[in-house]
C-alpha positions, 0 to 999 in steps of 0.5 A: 759828115764833117760835123761827125768827124769834128766830134772825134779827137784828132789824134784818134783819127790820125792813129786810124790813118796810121793803121791803114798806112801800116796795113798797105805797107805790110801788104807790099813788104810782107806779102799780106792780103789786101786790107779789109775795110770794116764798117765798125771799129772794135777799138780805138787809141788815144795816143796821148793822155791828159795831165792828172787824168787818173783818179779812183774809178774814174779817168779823164779822156780827150773829148769825153771828159771824166768817165766812170770806170770799174777799176780792176786793179790799182794804178801803179805808183811811179808810172806815167799814163801814156796812152789808152785804148777803148775796146768793145767786146761782147761783155762790154767796153774795156779801157786799157791804159799803157804806163811808162816809167823812167826806171831801167829794167834790170837784167834777169839773174841766172839762178841755180835751178833751170828747166827746159820746155818743148811744145808737144803735139799730144801734150801741151808742154814737155819739160826737161824733168820728164813732166808732161803738161796736158793741153786743156780743152776749153773749146771742147768742154763748151762745144755742146753748149756752143752747138746748141746756141748755134742751132737755135740761131739758125732758126731765127730771123736774121736781124730780129731781137731774138737773133741779136740776143743769141748772137751776143750769147755766142760771142760772150761764150767765145770770149769766156773760152778765150779768157779762160785759155789766157788765164791758164797760160798766165798761171803757167808762166807765173808758176814756172817763173816762181820756181825756175830762173833760166828756162831753156827752149828747145826747137828739136824733138825730145828724143834727139839731142839738141845741137844748140839752145838758148836761155831766156827768162821763164815768161819769155820762154813759155811765151815762145813755146805756146805762141804756135799752139 
């Protein structure tokens, strides 16, 4: 066991202990449940990156050396790589790099156009311009295929190769639904941010006059409106 621990980067092990300590602290302070221990970790973090660790389609990680990756976007110029997270999903392994810049973020200017958003029940978003954005039903659209795969999985022997293949297909389908939902919200945020400068988020129903409101940037307001859906 000691040889296996030595093969892992020390900072990665320290981050794991920090997550465990944070889980116990939240259990006592916030009233959360007892932390659930897992046999396998789905992600781990390198809290510090090496110098000159990024080149096209490759990244240099501690204990791993140079690793070939499928780069989805160019590295931002003028930023410094601070940490990296490797996450395992149904479709493969993903590397998420966090960058830091010394530039200060300018304050969001107040423009001429503004819009108010309200999270609805029947509709996804209700705007102050009496526009109703329908809630996309990504899970309902794929529910028939999901039921078919789960029905097939029920008749397989647990742990067999066919059972594992079906488990992976179901997990990939759930990942596709989550990615589609995330992409839809991202496009909605960008669309609102392109046409409107301040966005007012109301917490009261549309048929009642709100007693107060606050102005946010379009991305932040849309995130508040959709985080509870």
